[in-house]
N, C-alpha and C positions, 0 to 999 in steps of 0.2 A: 072655484075662484081662479082666473089670471093672476098675473104680477101688476098688469096696470088695473083693474079694480082691486083688487088691494093697498095700492097707490092709492085711488079714488076715494076711498075707506078714510086712507090717511090725513088726505086734504081735507076732506069735510071735516075729519074727528079733529086735524087743529087748529080749522077756524073756529073752531066754537070752542076752542082751551084759549084760542086769543080774546073772543070773544069775555070768557071768563077774567080770564087776568087783568083786563080792562075797565071790570066792571068790579075788582080785588078792591079796590081802598075804601069805596062806597062802600062792600060789603062790612069788611069789615069793621067799620065805622057805627055800622045797624048792629051790627054780632056785639061787639062792645056794650051797647043800651040796649038792647033784648036779648034773646032767647042762647044768645055764645055761635047762634048755625050763620054761616056763610049758606046764601043762596043765590045757586049757577046754574042754568042750563046744560043740558045734557050735553054728551061731548062724541055722540055716536056717530056712525057715517050717515047715518037719510041727512040729507039735508033739507027735509022739511018738519024735523022733529023740533018740538019748541017745549018738551016738557022740561021742567023744572025739579031740582033737586038738592034737598038740604045738606049740609058737613059743616062739623066745628072745622074750626079754622086751623089747626092743627093736622088733622086730619089731611085735609083739602094739601099744606104747606108739606107734608109725607108725600103726596101722589103729585107734588109738580116738583120733588128734586129731582122725581127720574122723567124725562126729556118721551122716553117710550108707553107713557101710564096714563092713563085717563077714565073721566065719569063716565056713566054712562048711567040710566036708567034700566033696572033689574026686568032683559028681553032683551036687550038690544045689542047684545054682544053681538060679535060678525065674525064664528070663526071661518076657516082657522087662517085669516088675519089673526086674531087677536084669539088673548085667553083669560079669562076670567084669573084671577090672582087675588085676589077679595072683595067683601061682600057687606053691604051697610043695611042702612033702613032705608030701603029702598034704592039701595043705586047699588051697582058692583063698582070696581075698578077694573080694567082691563090693562093687560101690554099686549103694545102690538109682536107679534110674530114674525113675520115673512117683513124678507130684506129689503124689500120695496117699502111694505110701512113701516116700517122698524125707521128707512134712510126719509123718509115723508117725518116723521114725528120730531128728526133729530134737527134737521135743516129748521125745521121751522117751530122749534122750541124759543119762545119770546124770552126767557130766563139766560139765554145762552151770550 
């Protein structure tokens, strides 16, 4: 996998992270009155993926604290651009590990 391919995967994941950040307020409100879970989209590198994931607000915030971490549906990981660092119920958390993908993740972080 080339560095350009890894960077493109990173851009796709950053786009889905941005979508999840934009709907975070709505998710938080719904989590408070429902099952306590946020319902987000898979942040994998596949631009056509529309899988939904459920994560607790605390897990979401913990993952968002590092711009190189992303939520993906189990099985949607893209080594060698990323490595699995945690697993949950139906999702995994991946960390960017190539320099190109890590740079894209940091440069596009909506919380920085």
